[in-house]
KOLKE-855243 format. One record per residue (C-alpha): residue number from 0; x, y, z. Coordinates in nm, 3 decimals, padded with zeros to 5 digits. Each point is the difference from the previous one (the first is absolute). Layout:
<recs>
  num       c1       c2       c3
  NUM        X        Y        Z
...
</recs>
This chain:
<recs>
  num       c1       c2       c3
    0  -03.110  -05.766   01.576
    1  -00.047   00.271  -00.266
    2   00.265   00.217   00.169
    3   00.248  -00.296   00.006
    4  -00.055  -00.070  -00.368
    5   00.046   00.368  -00.082
    6   00.335   00.011   00.182
    7   00.114  -00.317  -00.180
    8  -00.084   00.157  -00.334
    9   00.210   00.304   00.086
   10   00.297  -00.217   00.094
   11  -00.036  -00.201  -00.318
   12  -00.019   00.306  -00.223
   13   00.315   00.062  -00.209
   14   00.221   00.290   00.094
   15  -00.051   00.320  -00.198
   16   00.253   00.017  -00.284
   17   00.260   00.276   00.030
   18  -00.128   00.179  -00.309
   19  -00.356  -00.010   00.133
   20   00.117   00.125   00.340
   21   00.178   00.293  -00.163
   22  -00.313   00.079  -00.197
   23  -00.210  -00.020   00.316
   24   00.239   00.237   00.182
   25  -00.010   00.238  -00.294
   26  -00.379   00.002   00.000
   27  -00.006   00.054   00.374
   28   00.232   00.294  -00.031
   29  -00.205   00.127  -00.293
   30   00.264   00.241  -00.130
   31   00.330  -00.051  -00.179
   32   00.324   00.093   00.180
   33   00.133   00.351  -00.053
   34   00.317   00.187   00.088
   35   00.093   00.360   00.066
   36   00.127   00.133  -00.331
   37   00.077   00.363   00.084
   38  -00.027   00.259   00.277
   39  -00.057   00.372  -00.053
   40   00.041   00.281   00.251
   41  -00.237   00.290  -00.071
   42   00.048   00.337   00.172
   43  -00.255   00.281  -00.020
   44  -00.114   00.311   00.182
   45  -00.361  -00.065  -00.096
   46  -00.025   00.360  -00.124
   47   00.051   00.138   00.350
   48   00.286  -00.018   00.247
   49  -00.035  -00.374   00.059
   50   00.311  -00.216  -00.017
   51  -00.148  -00.333  -00.099
   52   00.193  -00.310  -00.096
   53  -00.192  -00.287  -00.159
   54   00.121  -00.348  -00.090
   55  -00.131  -00.182  -00.306
   56   00.072  -00.374  -00.009
   57  -00.044  -00.141  -00.351
   58  -00.053  -00.374  -00.044
   59   00.064  -00.244  -00.283
   60  -00.375  -00.013  -00.067
   61  -00.074   00.266  -00.264
   62  -00.179   00.300   00.148
   63   00.021  -00.124   00.360
   64   00.172   00.232   00.248
   65  -00.045   00.133   00.350
   66   00.035   00.345   00.159
   67   00.138   00.073   00.347
   68   00.084   00.310   00.203
   69   00.339   00.079   00.156
   70  -00.119   00.328   00.148
   71   00.264   00.186   00.200
   72  -00.024   00.376  -00.001
   73   00.321   00.050   00.195
   74   00.251  -00.250  -00.144
   75  -00.155  -00.026  -00.345
   76   00.316  -00.040  -00.205
   77   00.141  -00.260   00.238
   78  -00.310  -00.215  -00.050
   79   00.004   00.048  -00.379
   80   00.366  -00.101  -00.018
   81  -00.054  -00.305   00.221
   82  -00.281  -00.114  -00.230
   83   00.194   00.058  -00.321
   84   00.347  -00.115   00.101
   85  -00.067  -00.267   00.263
   86  -00.352  -00.146  -00.023
   87  -00.041  -00.004  -00.379
   88   00.300  -00.220  -00.087
   89  -00.089  -00.240   00.282
   90  -00.371  -00.022  -00.090
   91   00.017  -00.067  -00.375
   92  -00.059  -00.366  -00.086
   93  -00.179  -00.087   00.322
   94  -00.352  -00.144   00.039
   95  -00.245   00.284   00.090
   96  -00.250  -00.251   00.145
   97   00.226  -00.070   00.298
   98  -00.079   00.320   00.190
   99   00.080  -00.124   00.350
  100   00.328  -00.155  -00.109
  101   00.104   00.309  -00.197
  102  -00.086   00.228   00.293
  103   00.219  -00.192   00.243
  104   00.282  -00.045  -00.250
  105  -00.006   00.370  -00.089
  106   00.003   00.096   00.366
  107   00.302  -00.217   00.077
  108   00.194   00.075  -00.319
  109   00.110   00.338   00.145
  110   00.126  -00.171   00.319
  111  -00.087   00.310   00.211
  112  -00.376  -00.025  -00.035
  113  -00.313   00.194   00.087
  114   00.149   00.345  -00.048
  115  -00.220   00.285  -00.130
  116   00.146  -00.005  -00.353
  117   00.001  -00.378  -00.041
  118  -00.354  -00.036   00.135
  119  -00.130   00.237  -00.266
  120   00.187  -00.202  -00.263
  121  -00.168  -00.312   00.140
  122  -00.338   00.175   00.012
  123   00.017   00.102  -00.366
  124   00.096  -00.351  -00.107
  125  -00.265  -00.161   00.219
  126  -00.285   00.222  -00.119
  127   00.095  -00.059  -00.362
  128   00.007  -00.377   00.055
  129  -00.346   00.002   00.158
  130  -00.119   00.214  -00.291
  131   00.129  -00.265  -00.243
  132  -00.158  -00.284   00.196
  133  -00.337   00.173   00.009
  134   00.009   00.070  -00.373
  135   00.086  -00.363  -00.076
  136  -00.284  -00.117   00.222
  137  -00.239   00.256  -00.148
  138  -00.101   00.141   00.338
  139   00.083   00.291   00.232
  140   00.275  -00.066   00.253
  141  -00.246   00.017   00.291
  142  -00.180  -00.306  -00.139
  143   00.323  -00.199   00.032
  144   00.034   00.122   00.360
  145  -00.336  -00.150   00.094
  146  -00.248   00.236  -00.162
  147  -00.180   00.302   00.143
  148  -00.037   00.026   00.375
  149  -00.144   00.353  -00.042
  150  -00.222   00.168  -00.258
  151   00.256   00.279  -00.050
  152   00.303   00.151   00.172
  153  -00.084   00.280   00.244
  154   00.240   00.295   00.000
  155   00.061   00.287   00.235
  156   00.007   00.361  -00.113
  157   00.264   00.261   00.086
  158  -00.116   00.338   00.130
  159   00.150   00.280   00.206
  160  -00.073   00.344   00.138
  161   00.197   00.290   00.144
  162  -00.269   00.074   00.257
  163  -00.244  -00.215   00.195
  164  -00.282   00.143  -00.208
  165   00.175  -00.089  -00.325
  166   00.050  -00.352   00.130
  167  -00.374  -00.038   00.060
  168  -00.072   00.129  -00.351
  169   00.251  -00.241  -00.156
  170  -00.133  -00.304   00.185
  171  -00.360   00.091  -00.082
  172   00.079   00.045  -00.369
  173   00.185  -00.331  -00.016
  174  -00.285  -00.185   00.171
  175  -00.251   00.155  -00.239
  176   00.207  -00.125  -00.295
  177  -00.042  -00.358   00.122
  178   00.303  -00.070   00.221
  179  -00.061  -00.174   00.332
  180   00.369   00.000   00.098
  181   00.174   00.338   00.011
  182   00.355   00.081   00.102
  183   00.018   00.347   00.153
  184   00.324   00.197   00.031
  185   00.035   00.344   00.154
  186   00.189   00.310  -00.113
  187   00.336  -00.031  -00.171
  188   00.072  -00.359  -00.108
  189   00.098  -00.293   00.221
  190   00.044   00.114   00.357
  191  -00.226   00.297  -00.073
  192  -00.129   00.154   00.321
  193   00.334  -00.062   00.167
  194   00.228   00.249  -00.175
  195   00.154   00.308   00.155
  196   00.029   00.259  -00.281
  197   00.341   00.085  -00.144
  198   00.219   00.229   00.213
  199  -00.239  -00.026   00.296
  200   00.057  -00.165   00.336
  201   00.323  -00.059   00.186
  202   00.263  -00.058  -00.272
  203   00.364  -00.097   00.009
  204   00.225   00.287  -00.104
  205   00.102  -00.062  -00.361
  206  -00.205  -00.319  -00.001
  207  -00.309  -00.120  -00.181
  208  -00.257   00.276  -00.055
  209  -00.264  -00.176  -00.213
  210  -00.342  -00.137   00.105
  211   00.063  -00.221   00.303
  212  -00.209  -00.296   00.110
  213  -00.101  -00.016   00.365
  214  -00.151  -00.325   00.130
  215  -00.184   00.157   00.293
  216  -00.166   00.259  -00.221
  217  -00.111  -00.271  -00.244
  218  -00.140  -00.222   00.276
  219  -00.193   00.299   00.134
  220  -00.132   00.126  -00.337
  221  -00.111  -00.301  -00.207
  222  -00.236  -00.173   00.247
  223  -00.179   00.334   00.052
  224  -00.044   00.036  -00.377
  225  -00.153  -00.348  -00.028
  226  -00.222   00.062   00.302
  227  -00.137   00.310  -00.174
  228  -00.053  -00.187  -00.328
  229  -00.183  -00.282   00.176
  230  -00.224   00.252   00.174
  231  -00.109   00.131  -00.340
  232  -00.009  -00.309  -00.227
  233  -00.082  -00.269   00.255
  234   00.136  -00.354  -00.002
  235  -00.125  -00.102  -00.344
  236   00.323   00.070  -00.192
  237   00.281  -00.241   00.082
  238   00.292   00.233   00.070
  239   00.371  -00.073  -00.041
  240   00.310   00.203   00.076
  241   00.367  -00.040  -00.095
  242   00.255   00.092   00.266
  243   00.278  -00.098  -00.242
  244   00.229  -00.128   00.275
  245   00.046   00.346   00.155
  246  -00.053  -00.109   00.362
  247   00.219  -00.176   00.255
  248  -00.103  -00.247   00.272
  249  -00.194   00.170   00.280
  250  -00.139   00.274  -00.223
  251  -00.119  -00.267  -00.243
  252  -00.185  -00.173   00.283
  253  -00.154   00.327   00.118
  254  -00.109   00.090  -00.354
  255  -00.163  -00.340  -00.055
  256  -00.189   00.032   00.329
  257  -00.123   00.351  -00.083
  258  -00.124  -00.122  -00.341
  259  -00.191  -00.293   00.148
  260  -00.330   00.189   00.058
  261  -00.004   00.097  -00.370
  262  -00.051  -00.367  -00.100
  263   00.264   00.010  -00.271
  264  -00.003  -00.256  -00.280
  265   00.374   00.007   00.052
  266   00.296   00.220   00.082
  267   00.281  -00.060  -00.246
  268   00.369  -00.033   00.086
  269  -00.028   00.136   00.352
  270   00.360  -00.112   00.054
  271   00.303  -00.045  -00.222
  272   00.100  -00.352  -00.113
  273   00.300   00.032   00.231
  274  -00.239   00.028   00.298
  275  -00.230  -00.299  -00.060
  276   00.017  -00.139   00.355
  277  -00.190   00.306   00.122
  278  -00.316  -00.127  -00.174
  279  -00.032  -00.263   00.273
  280  -00.014   00.281   00.256
  281  -00.258   00.191  -00.205
  282  -00.217  -00.312  -00.018
  283   00.005  -00.037   00.379
  284  -00.158   00.338   00.069
  285  -00.237   00.080  -00.288
  286  -00.207  -00.142  -00.285
  287   00.083   00.250  -00.276
  288   00.061  -00.220  -00.309
  289   00.354   00.016  -00.136
  290   00.111  -00.034  -00.364
  291   00.369  -00.072  -00.051
  292   00.262  -00.092  -00.257
  293   00.006   00.242  -00.292
  294   00.379   00.015  -00.012
  295   00.083  -00.362   00.082
  296   00.209  -00.170  -00.267
  297   00.019  -00.358   00.127
  298  -00.325  -00.202   00.008
  299   00.125  -00.172   00.316
  300  -00.020   00.331   00.189
  301  -00.379  -00.024   00.004
  302  -00.036  -00.344   00.153
  303   00.092   00.075   00.365
  304  -00.242   00.294   00.003
  305  -00.275  -00.224  -00.138
  306   00.070  -00.295   00.229
  307   00.009   00.224   00.311
  308  -00.314   00.188  -00.115
  309   00.167   00.322   00.112
  310  -00.141   00.186  -00.303
  311  -00.325  -00.021  -00.197
  312   00.077   00.079  -00.364
  313   00.302  -00.102  -00.206
  314   00.108   00.263  -00.250
  315   00.237  -00.072  -00.283
  316   00.044   00.098  -00.360
  317  -00.031  -00.329  -00.187
  318   00.302   00.063  -00.223
  319   00.212   00.102   00.301
  320  -00.021  -00.343   00.165
  321   00.041  -00.204  -00.316
  322  -00.335  -00.007  -00.177
  323  -00.318  -00.205   00.009
  324   00.170  -00.320   00.120
  325   00.108   00.161   00.327
  326  -00.305   00.225   00.041
  327  -00.239  -00.296  -00.010
  328   00.209  -00.183   00.261
  329  -00.013   00.301   00.231
  330  -00.376   00.024  -00.057
  331  -00.043  -00.368   00.086
  332   00.192   00.037   00.326
  333  -00.212   00.307   00.080
  334  -00.311  -00.208  -00.054
  335   00.124  -00.270   00.239
  336   00.081   00.250   00.278
  337  -00.299   00.229  -00.053
  338   00.175   00.307  -00.146
  339  -00.087   00.194  -00.315
  340   00.198   00.129  -00.296
  341   00.018   00.367  -00.102
  342   00.237   00.002  -00.296
  343   00.183   00.328  -00.058
  344  -00.060   00.083  -00.365
  345  -00.039   00.379  -00.007
  346   00.230   00.291  -00.077
  347   00.251  -00.056  -00.278
  348  -00.110  -00.360  -00.053
  349  -00.106  -00.131  -00.344
  350  -00.308  -00.178  -00.143
  351   00.174  -00.337  -00.048
  352   00.093  -00.039   00.365
  353  -00.337   00.142   00.103
  354  -00.167  -00.286  -00.187
  355   00.240  -00.259   00.144
  356  -00.123   00.108   00.344
  357  -00.361  -00.006  -00.124
  358   00.024  -00.368  -00.100
  359   00.134  -00.102   00.341
  360  -00.254   00.219   00.178
  361  -00.312  -00.119  -00.175
  362   00.091  -00.367   00.049
  363   00.100   00.022   00.367
  364  -00.236  -00.024   00.300
  365   00.264   00.202   00.189
  366  -00.041   00.304  -00.224
  367  -00.075   00.315   00.199
  368   00.051   00.306  -00.220
  369   00.222   00.126  -00.283
  370   00.140   00.347  -00.051
  371  -00.157   00.190  -00.289
  372   00.198   00.131  -00.293
  373  -00.146   00.191  -00.294
  374   00.190   00.045  -00.325
  375  -00.029   00.266  -00.274
  376  -00.168  -00.083  -00.334
  377   00.327  -00.055  -00.190
  378   00.095  -00.277   00.246
  379  -00.326  -00.184  -00.071
  380   00.083   00.027  -00.370
  381   00.362  -00.109   00.046
  382  -00.097  -00.287   00.232
  383  -00.335  -00.130  -00.128
  384  -00.178  -00.199   00.267
  385   00.103   00.234   00.282
  386  -00.239  -00.053   00.293
  387  -00.284   00.241   00.061
  388  -00.113   00.128   00.338
  389  -00.367   00.091   00.026
  390  -00.175   00.104   00.321
  391   00.276  -00.140   00.217
  392   00.042  -00.336  -00.174
  393   00.267  -00.118  -00.241
  394  -00.092  -00.205  -00.305
  395   00.240  -00.192  -00.222
  396  -00.054  -00.057  -00.369
  397  -00.097  -00.367   00.041
  398   00.237  -00.101  -00.279
  399   00.235  -00.299   00.033
  400   00.320   00.044   00.198
  401   00.040   00.330   00.180
  402  -00.238   00.149  -00.255
  403   00.230   00.282  -00.110
  404   00.229   00.064  -00.297
  405   00.256   00.262  -00.097
  406   00.031   00.214  -00.312
  407   00.378   00.004  -00.029
  408   00.002   00.259  -00.274
  409  -00.198   00.241   00.214
  410   00.206  -00.079   00.310
  411   00.317   00.090  -00.190
  412  -00.137   00.349  -00.068
  413   00.016   00.069   00.374
  414   00.357  -00.074   00.116
  415   00.072   00.010   00.371
  416   00.185   00.296   00.142
  417   00.266  -00.060   00.261
  418  -00.120   00.112   00.340
  419   00.142   00.303   00.174
  420   00.283  -00.093   00.238
  421   00.006  -00.344  -00.158
  422  -00.368  -00.056   00.080
  423   00.053   00.020   00.376
  424  -00.305  -00.011   00.227
  425  -00.036   00.320   00.201
  426   00.027  -00.003   00.378
  427  -00.110   00.231   00.280
  428   00.201   00.107   00.303
  429  -00.041   00.077   00.367
  430   00.073   00.351   00.128
  431   00.357  -00.105   00.086
  432   00.058  -00.124  -00.356
  433  -00.049  -00.372   00.065
  434  -00.147  -00.193  -00.295
  435  -00.353  -00.137   00.054
  436  -00.042  -00.362  -00.110
  437  -00.236   00.003  -00.303
</recs>
């Protein structure tokens, strides 16, 4: 009877007046509407040889803006021009709260979407919009993504040695400094351990005479190095290694099998992105964990690998696949299928994108590991709020938004320098002069 009377009273109640409904909606939203008032493209070398491009989205609310990263060390000026000449005019006047809508609209506005340059444009915009939303809400971005799923973000260290003994020393030193996860490379850069010295070996007359990569030599050398390291440091340190796509099908399978007894945390980019079907064959014969995807430019490229569970860790630079909006979707799919993330944020990357990855990482149950990146003191001054890595863990500032700002005046003191050969990424070659896929 009481329930019936209550329902009757609801039906008899007068409809909410339009003005009252508007007021109710306004109170629910809690914040007045804003628009994008201006967009600034900020280029800086960070006082080193970095080629960083940042995007600053300024809103109609006084003092409210967001920062994003459009990091591209190899096509820097193309990204800067796309931001200034194409994104900026399109973005001004739009509602920065509508992140999902703006992401999709910005992706489709170029018609040919998901290319490397456009994705970095999208990533810069997206990170800046999340920064704005977090500042308006008065909380770090990770709180809006569901809050902390981890106490901090674990990172892996980078070490190398030119001899097996040096490798042991490097791993030991890293472990003593607090790192549990350590990436170990051997000899001279990526592919080290597999190079025939310049002018040695059977060369083509008048052909290539530089250091030449040999797959068989690499497959023979590297597992032996790791076997020696394990014999000295044990299985406490979680070891990683980056093949950097230098191997082809059957040699990739053989290498993965030979690394299996070393209980790797993962082997990175065993195969090139053009050879992805081979990962199914690797999975059939060994359990060496595989990390893949550093050079993918389309978020959709990751989904078949995840759904087929043919790899174990998904690697991407957050800016390179369009920012936080796409990175969190990839992380969610990883969680569903039981994979982990290992975002690629080292090398020439910047503190803004590093923190964008941090916010996705710390809020995702699928987080596995993040690549470390340390910056010189002037960068911490230029970008206050830059994350800190202590004893193998990354810590954000805890401030609202991404938690980082930019001193534009200081950034302007360090202009970027155009890269040699147009900023081209260097490649290695086989003994017959064939380019090795990087």
